[in-house]
C-alpha positions as CSV (number, residue, x, y, z in Angstrom):
1,M,5.7,-19.5,-24.6
2,N,9.4,-20.1,-25.2
3,K,11.0,-22.7,-27.5
4,D,12.1,-25.0,-24.7
5,T,8.7,-25.1,-23.1
6,R,7.1,-26.0,-26.5
7,Q,9.7,-28.7,-27.1
8,S,9.2,-30.3,-23.6
9,M,5.4,-30.2,-24.1
10,A,5.7,-31.8,-27.5
11,A,8.0,-34.5,-26.1
12,R,5.5,-35.3,-23.3
13,M,2.7,-35.5,-25.8
14,G,4.6,-38.0,-27.9
15,R,5.3,-35.5,-30.7
16,G,8.4,-34.4,-32.3
17,A,10.1,-31.2,-31.4
18,N,9.1,-29.7,-34.7
19,D,5.5,-30.6,-34.5
20,D,3.0,-27.9,-33.6
21,V,1.2,-28.2,-30.3
22,P,-2.6,-27.6,-30.7
23,R,-3.5,-24.1,-29.8
24,D,-6.1,-25.0,-27.1
25,Q,-3.5,-27.0,-25.2
26,V,-1.0,-24.1,-25.5
27,N,-3.6,-21.7,-24.1
28,L,-4.4,-24.1,-21.2
29,V,-0.7,-24.5,-20.3
30,T,-0.2,-20.7,-20.7
31,A,-3.1,-20.0,-18.4
32,M,-1.9,-22.5,-15.8
33,T,1.6,-21.2,-15.8
34,S,0.8,-17.5,-15.9
35,P,2.1,-15.4,-12.9
36,D,-1.5,-14.8,-11.8
37,A,-2.3,-18.5,-11.6
38,E,1.0,-19.3,-9.7
39,T,0.6,-16.5,-7.1
40,G,-3.2,-16.6,-6.9
41,E,-3.2,-12.8,-7.4
42,S,-5.5,-11.1,-9.8
43,T,-5.9,-7.6,-11.3
44,W,-7.6,-5.9,-8.4
45,T,-5.4,-7.6,-5.8
46,T,-2.4,-6.4,-7.7
47,R,-3.8,-2.9,-7.8
48,L,-4.5,-3.0,-4.1
49,V,-0.9,-4.0,-3.3
50,L,0.4,-1.2,-5.6
51,F,-1.9,1.3,-3.7
52,L,-0.6,0.0,-0.4
53,R,3.0,0.4,-1.5
54,V,2.4,4.0,-2.6
55,M,0.7,4.7,0.7
56,A,3.7,3.1,2.5
57,V,6.0,5.5,0.7
58,L,3.8,8.5,1.7
59,S,3.6,7.2,5.3
60,M,7.4,6.9,5.4
61,I,7.8,10.5,4.1
62,K,5.2,11.8,6.7
63,G,6.9,9.9,9.5
64,L,10.3,11.1,8.6
65,Y,8.9,14.7,8.3
66,H,7.6,14.5,11.9
67,W,10.9,13.1,13.1
68,A,12.7,16.0,11.3
69,Q,10.5,18.3,13.3
70,I,11.3,16.6,16.6
71,T,15.0,16.5,16.0
72,G,15.1,20.1,14.8
73,F,16.4,19.1,11.4
74,I,13.8,21.4,9.8
75,G,12.4,24.7,11.2
76,G,14.0,27.6,13.0
77,E,14.3,28.6,16.6
78,E,10.7,30.0,16.7
79,S,9.3,26.6,15.4
80,A,11.6,24.4,17.5
81,F,10.1,21.3,19.1
82,E,10.7,22.6,22.6
83,A,9.0,25.9,21.8
84,Q,5.7,24.2,20.8
85,T,2.7,23.4,23.0
86,T,2.5,20.1,24.8
87,Q,-0.4,19.1,22.7
88,W,1.5,19.8,19.5
89,Q,4.6,17.9,20.8
90,T,2.4,14.9,21.8
91,A,0.6,14.7,18.4
92,T,3.9,15.1,16.5
93,V,5.6,12.3,18.4
94,Y,2.5,10.1,18.0
95,F,2.5,10.6,14.2
96,A,6.3,10.2,14.0
97,V,6.0,6.7,15.4
98,I,2.7,5.5,14.0
99,E,3.4,6.7,10.4
100,L,6.6,4.7,10.3
101,V,4.9,1.6,11.7
102,A,2.1,1.9,9.2
103,A,4.7,2.3,6.4
104,V,6.3,-1.0,7.2
105,G,2.9,-2.8,7.5
106,L,1.7,-1.3,4.3
107,W,4.8,-2.2,2.3
108,L,4.5,-5.8,3.5
109,A,0.7,-5.7,2.6
110,T,-0.2,-7.1,5.9
111,P,-3.7,-6.7,7.5
112,W,-2.2,-5.0,10.6
113,G,-0.5,-2.5,8.3
114,A,-3.8,-1.5,6.8
115,V,-5.3,-1.2,10.3
116,V,-2.4,1.0,11.6
117,W,-2.7,3.1,8.4
118,L,-6.5,3.5,8.9
119,T,-5.7,4.5,12.5
120,T,-3.4,7.3,11.2
121,I,-6.1,8.4,8.8
122,V,-8.8,8.6,11.5
123,S,-6.3,10.2,13.9
124,T,-5.4,12.9,11.4
125,A,-9.1,13.7,10.8
126,V,-9.9,13.8,14.5
127,I,-7.0,16.1,15.3
128,E,-7.6,18.4,12.4
129,L,-11.4,18.6,12.9
130,M,-11.8,18.4,16.7
131,F,-8.6,20.0,17.9
132,P,-7.8,22.7,15.3
133,T,-5.4,24.5,17.7
134,I,-2.9,21.7,17.5
135,Y,-2.1,21.8,13.7
136,G,-4.4,24.5,12.5
137,G,-7.5,22.7,11.4
138,N,-6.3,21.9,7.9
139,L,-9.5,20.7,6.1
140,F,-7.5,19.9,3.0
141,A,-5.6,17.2,4.9
142,V,-8.9,15.8,6.1
143,L,-10.3,15.7,2.5
144,V,-7.2,14.0,1.2
145,S,-7.3,11.5,4.0
146,L,-11.0,10.7,3.2
147,I,-10.3,10.3,-0.5
148,L,-7.4,7.9,0.2
149,L,-9.6,6.0,2.6
150,A,-12.4,5.7,0.0
151,A,-9.8,4.5,-2.6
152,Y,-8.6,1.9,-0.2
153,L,-12.1,0.6,0.5
154,V,-13.0,0.4,-3.2
155,L,-9.8,-1.5,-4.0
156,A,-10.2,-3.8,-1.1
157,W,-13.9,-4.5,-2.0
158,F,-13.0,-5.4,-5.6
159,S,-10.0,-7.4,-4.5
160,A,-12.2,-9.4,-2.1
161,R,-14.8,-10.0,-4.9
162,E,-12.1,-11.6,-7.1
163,R,-11.3,-14.3,-4.6
164,P,-13.6,-17.3,-4.2
165,P,-15.1,-17.8,-0.7
């Protein structure tokens, strides 16, 4: 607690500026004016928001990567967008759009952002597992997606338990 706050508290309590405020009252005021009390956020909610922001950055990178494939910014003539199959082109355009939409929603920590991000996770798993000819059936991508999904569910569960009904 800074000096000005202590002096104003002392003045309100009818004490002089140099008198000490009882420790229990200082703790009460400190608890009421802490950032957590003002915003209503708690430890797990803060962790969840941080996780969502990290996922937003990753979604932005993935979305921009897909747009780089579409525009020909990366890859050579043999891997050009026009030279790929229609299925590959469709999946790439889908992920280029949905990953960027998910990134915005995740950064804002909105419920729809998490839903769109979960849609990208499920879509990635479905394409990799059920249509391996499109992107090659990368099981590592599926495993990472499932780990991130599990981490989100755990953080969301603990965050929900912190808030009273």
